[in-house]
C-alpha positions as CSV (number, residue, x, y, z in Angstrom):
1,M,13.0,4.3,11.3
2,P,16.3,4.5,9.5
3,D,19.5,4.6,11.5
4,P,20.6,8.3,12.0
5,T,24.2,7.4,12.3
6,P,26.5,7.4,9.3
7,P,26.1,4.2,7.3
8,A,28.7,1.6,7.3
9,P,30.5,1.2,4.0
10,S,28.4,-0.9,1.6
11,A,29.8,-3.8,-0.4
12,A,28.4,-1.9,-3.4
13,P,28.3,1.8,-2.6
14,L,25.8,3.9,-4.6
15,P,27.4,6.0,-7.4
16,P,27.4,9.6,-6.1
17,D,26.4,11.0,-9.5
18,A,23.5,8.6,-10.1
19,V,19.8,9.5,-10.2
20,W,17.1,7.0,-9.4
21,L,13.5,7.2,-10.5
22,G,10.6,6.1,-8.3
23,L,7.3,5.7,-10.1
24,D,4.0,5.4,-8.2
25,L,0.6,4.4,-9.6
26,G,-1.9,5.3,-6.9
27,T,-5.6,5.5,-6.8
28,Q,-5.8,9.3,-7.5
29,S,-2.5,10.0,-9.3
30,A,0.5,8.7,-11.2
31,R,3.8,10.1,-9.8
32,C,7.5,10.2,-10.7
33,V,10.3,11.4,-8.4
34,A,14.0,11.7,-9.2
35,V,16.3,11.1,-6.2
36,D,20.0,11.1,-6.0
37,S,22.2,8.7,-4.1
38,A,22.2,10.9,-1.0
39,G,18.4,10.9,-0.9
40,T,17.8,14.4,-2.2
41,V,14.7,14.7,-4.3
42,L,15.8,16.5,-7.4
43,A,12.5,16.6,-9.3
44,A,8.9,15.4,-8.9
45,A,5.7,15.5,-10.9
46,A,2.3,13.9,-10.8
47,R,-0.8,13.6,-13.0
48,P,-4.3,12.9,-11.8
49,L,-6.2,9.6,-12.3
50,T,-10.0,9.2,-12.4
51,S,-12.1,6.3,-11.2
52,H,-15.6,5.0,-11.8
53,R,-17.4,3.6,-8.7
54,D,-20.7,1.9,-8.9
55,G,-21.7,0.3,-5.5
56,E,-19.1,-2.4,-4.8
57,R,-17.5,-1.9,-8.2
58,H,-14.4,0.3,-8.7
59,E,-12.7,0.6,-12.1
60,Q,-10.1,2.6,-13.9
61,D,-9.1,2.8,-17.5
62,P,-5.7,1.1,-17.8
63,E,-4.7,3.3,-20.7
64,Q,-4.9,6.4,-18.5
65,W,-2.3,4.8,-16.1
66,W,0.3,4.8,-18.9
67,H,-0.6,8.2,-20.3
68,A,-0.6,9.8,-16.8
69,L,2.6,8.1,-15.8
70,A,4.4,9.0,-19.0
71,A,3.4,12.7,-18.6
72,A,4.6,12.7,-15.0
73,C,7.9,11.2,-16.1
74,R,8.4,13.7,-18.9
75,E,7.9,16.6,-16.5
76,A,10.2,15.2,-13.8
77,T,13.0,14.2,-16.2
78,G,12.7,17.5,-18.0
79,A,13.5,19.3,-14.8
80,L,16.8,17.5,-14.3
81,D,20.0,19.2,-15.3
82,D,21.3,16.0,-16.9
83,P,18.8,13.2,-17.5
84,A,21.7,11.0,-18.6
85,R,22.5,10.5,-14.9
86,I,19.4,8.3,-14.5
87,R,20.6,4.8,-13.8
88,G,17.4,2.9,-12.9
89,L,13.8,3.0,-12.0
90,A,11.3,0.9,-10.0
91,L,7.5,1.2,-9.9
92,D,4.8,0.5,-7.3
93,A,1.0,0.2,-7.8
94,T,-2.1,-0.6,-5.8
95,S,-2.3,-4.1,-4.4
96,G,-4.8,-6.5,-6.0
97,T,-5.6,-4.3,-9.1
98,V,-5.8,-6.5,-12.2
99,L,-6.9,-6.6,-15.8
100,L,-6.8,-8.9,-18.8
101,A,-4.7,-7.9,-21.9
102,D,-4.1,-9.4,-25.3
103,A,-0.8,-10.9,-26.4
104,R,0.4,-7.4,-27.4
105,G,-0.4,-5.9,-24.0
106,T,-3.5,-4.0,-25.1
107,P,-6.1,-4.0,-22.3
108,L,-9.2,-6.2,-22.9
109,T,-10.9,-5.1,-19.7
110,P,-11.0,-2.2,-17.3
111,G,-8.7,-2.3,-14.4
112,L,-10.6,-3.8,-11.4
113,M,-9.2,-1.8,-8.5
114,Y,-7.8,-2.9,-5.2
115,D,-11.1,-2.4,-3.3
116,D,-13.5,-3.7,-6.0
117,G,-15.7,-6.2,-4.2
118,R,-17.8,-7.7,-7.0
119,A,-16.2,-11.1,-6.9
120,T,-18.1,-12.5,-3.9
121,E,-19.1,-15.7,-5.5
122,Q,-15.7,-16.3,-7.0
123,A,-14.1,-15.8,-3.6
124,V,-16.1,-18.7,-2.3
125,R,-14.7,-20.9,-5.1
126,V,-11.1,-19.7,-4.5
127,N,-11.3,-20.4,-0.8
128,A,-12.7,-23.9,-1.3
129,A,-10.0,-24.8,-3.8
130,G,-7.1,-23.2,-2.1
131,A,-7.9,-23.6,1.6
132,D,-4.8,-25.6,2.5
133,T,-2.5,-23.3,0.5
134,W,-3.9,-20.1,1.9
135,R,-3.6,-21.5,5.4
136,A,0.0,-22.5,4.8
137,L,0.7,-18.9,3.6
138,G,-0.8,-17.5,6.8
139,Y,-3.8,-15.5,5.6
140,R,-6.3,-18.5,5.7
141,S,-8.6,-17.2,3.0
142,M,-9.0,-14.6,0.2
143,Q,-11.4,-11.7,0.3
144,P,-13.5,-10.7,-2.8
145,S,-11.2,-7.7,-3.4
146,W,-8.1,-9.9,-3.8
147,A,-6.8,-10.4,-7.3
148,L,-7.5,-14.1,-7.8
149,P,-11.3,-13.9,-7.2
150,K,-11.4,-10.9,-9.5
151,L,-9.5,-12.9,-12.1
152,L,-12.2,-15.6,-12.0
153,W,-14.8,-12.9,-12.3
154,L,-13.1,-11.6,-15.4
155,L,-12.8,-15.1,-16.9
156,D,-16.5,-15.6,-16.2
157,H,-17.6,-12.4,-17.9
158,T,-15.0,-11.8,-20.7
159,H,-14.2,-13.4,-24.0
160,V,-10.6,-14.4,-23.5
161,P,-8.7,-14.7,-26.8
162,A,-5.7,-16.9,-27.4
163,G,-2.6,-15.4,-26.0
164,A,-4.4,-13.3,-23.4
165,R,-2.5,-12.4,-20.2
166,L,-3.4,-11.4,-16.6
167,L,-1.7,-8.2,-15.7
168,H,-1.3,-6.5,-12.4
169,Q,-1.5,-2.8,-12.5
170,A,2.3,-2.5,-12.4
171,D,2.7,-5.1,-15.2
172,L,1.1,-2.9,-17.8
173,A,3.5,-0.1,-17.0
174,T,6.6,-2.3,-17.1
175,W,5.4,-3.8,-20.4
176,R,5.2,-0.3,-21.9
177,L,8.5,0.7,-20.4
178,T,10.5,-2.3,-21.7
179,G,8.5,-2.8,-24.9
180,H,7.6,-6.4,-24.1
181,Q,6.1,-8.4,-21.3
182,V,8.4,-8.9,-18.3
183,A,8.0,-10.8,-15.1
184,S,5.7,-9.6,-12.4
185,D,7.0,-9.0,-8.9
186,A,6.1,-11.3,-6.1
187,S,4.7,-8.4,-4.0
188,H,1.9,-7.8,-6.6
189,A,1.5,-11.6,-7.3
190,L,0.7,-12.3,-3.6
191,K,-3.1,-11.6,-3.9
192,T,-3.3,-13.6,-7.1
193,G,-2.3,-16.7,-5.1
194,Y,1.4,-16.9,-5.8
195,H,3.1,-19.2,-3.2
196,L,5.6,-17.0,-1.5
197,V,7.2,-19.8,0.4
198,E,7.7,-22.2,-2.5
199,E,8.0,-19.3,-5.0
200,R,5.7,-20.7,-7.7
201,W,2.1,-20.6,-8.8
202,P,0.0,-23.2,-7.0
203,A,-0.6,-25.5,-10.0
204,Q,-3.2,-27.7,-8.4
205,V,-5.3,-24.8,-7.2
206,C,-5.1,-23.1,-10.6
207,A,-6.2,-26.3,-12.3
208,E,-9.2,-26.8,-10.0
209,L,-10.3,-23.2,-10.6
210,G,-9.9,-23.4,-14.3
211,V,-7.1,-20.8,-14.5
212,P,-4.7,-21.6,-17.3
213,E,-1.1,-21.1,-16.1
214,R,-0.3,-19.6,-19.5
215,L,-2.5,-16.7,-18.5
216,L,-0.3,-16.0,-15.5
217,P,3.0,-14.0,-15.6
218,D,6.4,-15.2,-14.6
219,V,7.3,-13.9,-11.1
220,V,10.5,-12.6,-9.6
221,R,11.4,-11.1,-6.3
222,P,11.3,-7.3,-5.9
223,G,14.6,-5.7,-6.8
224,T,15.3,-8.0,-9.8
225,V,16.3,-6.2,-12.9
226,L,13.5,-6.9,-15.4
227,G,15.0,-5.2,-18.5
228,T,15.7,-1.7,-19.8
229,V,13.7,1.2,-21.1
230,C,13.0,0.8,-24.8
231,A,13.2,3.5,-27.5
232,D,9.5,4.1,-27.7
233,A,9.1,4.4,-23.9
234,A,12.1,6.8,-23.9
235,A,10.4,9.0,-26.4
236,A,7.2,9.0,-24.4
237,T,8.7,9.5,-20.9
238,G,12.0,11.3,-21.3
239,I,13.7,8.5,-19.5
240,P,16.9,7.5,-21.3
241,A,16.8,4.3,-23.4
242,G,18.7,1.6,-21.7
243,T,17.8,2.7,-18.1
244,A,17.4,-0.4,-15.9
245,V,13.8,-1.3,-15.0
246,V,13.8,-2.9,-11.5
247,A,10.9,-5.1,-10.2
248,G,8.9,-3.1,-7.7
249,T,6.4,-3.7,-5.0
250,T,2.8,-2.9,-4.0
251,D,2.2,0.7,-2.7
252,G,2.2,-0.3,1.0
253,C,5.5,-2.0,0.7
254,A,6.9,0.9,-1.3
255,A,6.0,3.4,1.5
256,Q,7.6,1.0,4.0
257,L,10.9,1.1,2.0
258,G,10.6,4.9,1.6
259,A,10.3,5.2,5.4
260,G,13.3,2.9,6.0
261,A,11.2,0.5,8.1
262,L,13.3,-2.6,7.4
263,T,14.3,-4.0,10.9
264,P,12.2,-6.5,12.9
265,G,9.5,-4.7,14.9
266,A,9.5,-1.6,12.8
267,W,6.2,-0.5,11.2
268,N,5.1,2.0,8.6
269,S,1.5,3.3,8.6
270,V,0.4,4.7,5.2
271,L,-2.6,7.0,5.4
272,G,-3.9,7.7,2.0
273,T,-7.4,6.9,0.6
274,T,-7.3,4.0,2.9
275,L,-5.0,3.0,5.9
276,V,-2.3,0.4,5.2
277,L,0.1,-1.0,7.8
278,K,3.3,-2.8,6.9
279,G,5.8,-4.1,9.4
280,V,8.8,-6.4,9.7
281,S,8.8,-9.8,11.4
282,P,11.5,-12.5,11.7
283,H,8.8,-15.1,11.1
284,L,5.8,-15.6,8.9
285,V,2.7,-14.2,10.8
286,R,-0.3,-16.5,10.4
287,D,-3.8,-15.0,10.9
288,P,-6.7,-17.3,11.6
289,G,-9.0,-14.4,10.9
290,G,-7.6,-14.0,7.4
291,V,-7.1,-10.3,7.3
292,V,-3.3,-10.0,7.8
293,Y,-1.0,-11.3,5.1
294,C,2.8,-11.3,4.7
295,H,5.0,-10.2,1.8
296,R,8.6,-11.5,1.6
297,G,11.1,-9.0,2.9
298,P,14.9,-8.6,2.5
299,D,17.4,-10.7,4.4
300,G,14.9,-13.5,5.1
301,T,12.4,-11.4,6.9
302,W,8.6,-11.2,6.4
303,L,6.5,-8.1,5.9
304,P,3.1,-8.6,7.7
305,G,0.4,-6.1,7.2
306,G,-3.1,-5.3,6.1
307,A,-5.2,-2.8,4.3
308,S,-8.2,-1.2,5.9
309,S,-11.3,0.0,4.1
310,S,-11.1,3.1,6.4
311,G,-9.0,6.1,5.8
312,A,-8.7,9.7,4.4
313,G,-11.0,8.9,1.5
314,A,-13.9,9.3,3.9
315,L,-12.9,13.0,4.1
316,A,-13.2,13.5,0.4
317,R,-16.6,11.9,0.5
318,E,-18.0,13.8,3.5
319,F,-16.3,17.2,2.9
320,P,-16.1,17.6,-0.9
321,G,-14.3,20.7,-2.0
322,A,-13.7,21.8,1.6
323,D,-10.6,23.8,2.6
324,L,-8.9,21.0,4.6
325,R,-6.4,23.3,6.2
326,R,-9.0,25.6,7.5
327,L,-11.1,22.6,8.7
328,T,-8.0,21.2,10.5
329,E,-7.4,24.4,12.3
330,A,-11.0,24.6,13.4
331,A,-11.0,20.9,14.4
332,A,-7.8,21.4,16.5
333,A,-9.5,24.3,18.3
334,C,-12.6,22.2,19.2
335,D,-10.5,19.0,20.0
336,G,-13.8,17.0,20.4
337,E,-14.3,13.5,21.7
338,A,-17.0,12.4,19.2
339,V,-15.7,9.7,16.9
340,T,-16.8,8.5,13.5
341,Y,-16.0,5.1,12.0
342,P,-14.5,6.4,8.7
343,L,-15.3,3.8,6.1
344,V,-14.3,5.0,2.6
345,S,-17.0,3.0,0.7
346,N,-20.0,0.7,1.2
347,G,-18.0,-2.5,0.7
348,G,-17.5,-3.3,4.3
349,E,-14.2,-3.6,6.3
350,R,-11.1,-5.6,5.5
351,F,-8.7,-4.8,8.4
352,P,-8.3,-5.0,11.4
353,F,-11.4,-7.2,11.1
354,R,-13.5,-8.5,8.2
355,A,-17.1,-7.4,8.1
356,E,-18.9,-7.1,4.7
357,G,-21.8,-5.4,6.5
358,A,-19.8,-2.7,8.2
359,R,-21.1,0.8,7.7
360,P,-20.0,4.2,9.0
361,F,-21.4,5.4,12.4
362,T,-20.7,8.2,14.8
363,L,-20.5,8.1,18.6
364,G,-21.2,11.3,20.5
365,E,-22.4,14.6,19.1
366,P,-19.9,16.5,16.9
367,R,-20.3,20.3,17.0
368,G,-20.7,21.7,13.6
369,E,-18.6,21.0,10.5
370,A,-15.3,21.3,12.4
371,G,-16.6,18.8,15.0
372,R,-17.6,16.3,12.3
373,F,-14.2,16.7,10.7
374,H,-12.4,16.1,14.0
375,A,-14.6,13.0,14.6
376,H,-13.4,11.5,11.3
377,L,-9.7,12.3,12.1
378,L,-10.2,10.6,15.5
379,G,-11.9,7.7,13.9
380,V,-8.9,6.9,11.7
381,A,-6.7,7.1,14.7
382,C,-8.9,4.6,16.6
383,V,-8.9,2.2,13.7
384,E,-5.1,2.5,13.5
385,R,-4.7,1.6,17.2
386,L,-7.1,-1.3,16.8
387,C,-4.9,-2.5,13.9
388,F,-1.9,-2.7,16.2
389,D,-3.9,-4.4,18.9
390,Y,-4.9,-7.1,16.4
391,L,-1.4,-7.5,15.1
392,D,-0.1,-7.9,18.7
393,L,-2.8,-10.6,19.3
394,L,-1.4,-12.5,16.3
395,G,2.1,-12.5,17.7
396,A,3.6,-9.9,15.3
397,P,6.3,-7.7,16.8
398,V,4.7,-4.3,17.1
399,D,6.9,-2.3,19.6
400,G,9.6,-1.1,17.3
401,P,9.9,2.4,15.6
402,L,6.7,3.6,13.8
403,T,6.8,5.9,10.8
404,L,3.8,7.6,9.3
405,T,3.6,8.2,5.5
406,G,0.9,8.9,2.9
407,G,-1.0,12.0,2.2
408,G,-2.6,12.0,5.6
409,A,0.9,12.3,7.2
410,R,1.3,15.8,5.8
411,N,-1.4,17.0,8.2
412,R,0.7,17.5,11.3
413,Y,-2.3,17.9,13.7
414,W,-3.7,14.6,12.5
415,S,-0.3,12.9,13.0
416,A,-0.1,14.3,16.5
417,L,-3.6,13.0,17.2
418,R,-2.6,9.6,15.9
419,A,0.4,9.6,18.2
420,D,-1.8,10.5,21.2
421,V,-4.4,7.8,20.5
422,L,-1.6,5.2,20.0
423,G,0.3,6.5,23.1
424,R,3.6,6.0,21.3
425,P,6.1,8.2,19.4
426,V,5.8,8.5,15.6
427,R,8.3,9.7,13.1
428,L,7.5,11.6,9.9
429,P,10.2,10.8,7.3
430,A,11.4,13.8,5.3
431,Q,10.2,12.4,2.1
432,A,7.1,10.4,3.1
433,E,5.9,8.7,-0.1
434,G,6.1,5.3,-1.8
435,A,7.7,6.8,-4.9
436,V,10.8,7.5,-2.8
437,G,10.8,3.9,-1.7
438,M,10.8,2.9,-5.3
439,A,13.8,5.1,-5.9
440,V,15.6,3.3,-3.1
441,L,14.7,0.0,-4.6
442,A,15.9,1.1,-8.0
443,A,19.3,1.9,-6.5
444,T,19.8,-1.8,-5.7
445,A,20.4,-2.2,-9.5
446,T,24.0,-1.4,-8.5
447,G,24.2,-4.5,-6.3
448,A,23.6,-2.7,-3.1
449,T,21.3,-4.2,-0.6
450,V,17.9,-2.6,0.2
451,R,19.1,-1.7,3.7
452,D,22.3,-0.1,2.4
453,A,20.3,1.9,-0.2
454,A,17.8,3.0,2.5
455,R,20.6,4.0,4.9
456,A,22.1,6.2,2.2
457,M,18.9,7.7,0.8
458,V,16.2,7.8,3.6
459,R,16.1,10.9,5.8
460,P,14.7,10.4,9.3
461,G,12.6,13.5,9.6
462,E,10.6,14.8,12.5
463,E,9.6,12.8,15.6
464,I,6.3,13.5,17.4
465,T,5.9,12.3,21.0
466,P,2.5,11.8,22.5
467,D,0.9,14.0,25.1
468,P,0.3,11.6,28.1
469,A,-2.6,13.7,29.4
470,R,-4.4,13.6,26.0
471,T,-3.7,9.9,25.6
472,D,-5.4,9.3,28.9
473,R,-8.3,11.4,27.9
474,L,-8.8,9.7,24.6
475,L,-8.4,6.1,25.8
476,P,-12.0,5.9,27.0
477,V,-13.1,7.2,23.5
478,Y,-11.1,4.4,21.9
479,L,-12.6,1.7,24.2
480,R,-16.1,3.0,23.4
481,F,-15.3,2.7,19.8
482,V,-14.1,-0.9,20.2
483,E,-17.2,-1.8,22.2
484,A,-19.5,-0.2,19.5
485,L,-17.8,-2.3,16.8
486,G,-18.3,-5.4,18.9
487,A,-21.9,-4.6,19.7
488,R,-22.7,-4.4,16.0
489,G,-21.3,-7.9,15.5
490,W,-18.4,-6.8,13.4
491,L,-15.4,-7.1,15.8
492,P,-14.7,-10.6,17.2
493,P,-15.0,-10.8,21.0
494,Q,-11.4,-12.0,21.4
495,V,-10.1,-9.0,19.5
496,A,-12.1,-6.6,21.6
497,A,-10.9,-8.3,24.8
498,H,-7.3,-8.0,23.7
499,A,-7.7,-4.3,22.9
500,R,-9.1,-3.8,26.4
501,A,-6.3,-5.8,28.0
502,R,-3.6,-3.7,26.2
503,A,-5.3,-0.5,27.3
504,R,-4.8,-1.3,31.0
């Protein structure tokens, strides 16, 4: 939660007349927001993205990323009184989404999305070759949905011409923006095996896996100026040529920046298609279960977190075309205690536990459509509480301020339900989205620190306090949910025991 007191003078104050662009490539849309140095959103625009799912496979056409992003930028910049005020931009994208491109940046493959689980066999090879490295980095092993196993799958199934490049989702956009390949950011490179402690690619692991280092991009820290917008990109996007392009982050870290969650113990919970938690720790958090991983944070901190396979995407699957506002009102009126485990796809669970065989289930008897809807809302809240119980078990600081962002945070009833299940206050930032976090990061092109930029640009928003009576009533529901996960063999016994102990 950002400090509500007036910020101390920065060593490099933000220019008051400047405008910063935050670009976001999500699962369902490409978005651009224009934010001034005081945090006022001056313009925003989005364009839809489409996916192709086939079992454990999830792909998108990389070309649509650029076309949708350029269109969103044209609309947003066109709404500004003076686009010449734009001084910088940064871009976030989904974590672990990769493709192969030729030497000119033309895609050779579809984009294998963040939750694509096809690379099961390749993950076994990755974890055998890199066991010591992954253990040193705290996450112990890679899941099939991570970028490095998917890169091996692409190499196994694609003719790779001379000069080919691995690109993360954000890398394609920064290439188009600058007109040439630029470095990837360390946030996106994490799931490709980049060594965040030593800040290099692990050469021995890459050699054992047969990954040519020439295929891999250079890597820099988020906030590094990569280059400037070229003339062709300016014509396509409306962004003035010469605008600074700043290395961004993954979407979860972007939302964390946008929420101002930058002090040790602070957390941001992003509820979009899936649930993503990101926090701040003074130390590297190591997870013997291999489901929590750490990004590098500002000022020597670490950003632990994880991405669940549960989330609001389950609503789109189970209630297609429904009036969600009406359903929310009806769900609030019934306030049931049935709970559904809200997995988004059939690829199993990734966080707060790993279980490839996990499938949705319902405890209790929901009453009608509204009851089923409420059971899904409650299920996400229970998964979220279990995430914090697991993080606490690992020794991560979890008791600081908590912000909620993502599309799910716009449903106030759902946010209040989450606060009640968690039994702790939550805050809804005034601009709850990753694109705003990227505008904050873009502002560091002036030389300001990320914390200074966040203090100037992030607005605290509304705080929701839990209802103690409702927390007490829902606690047994949560514990039944935990027991059901354990009984199915998905949740390790020590995690279930810690969740019960914290509930006392």
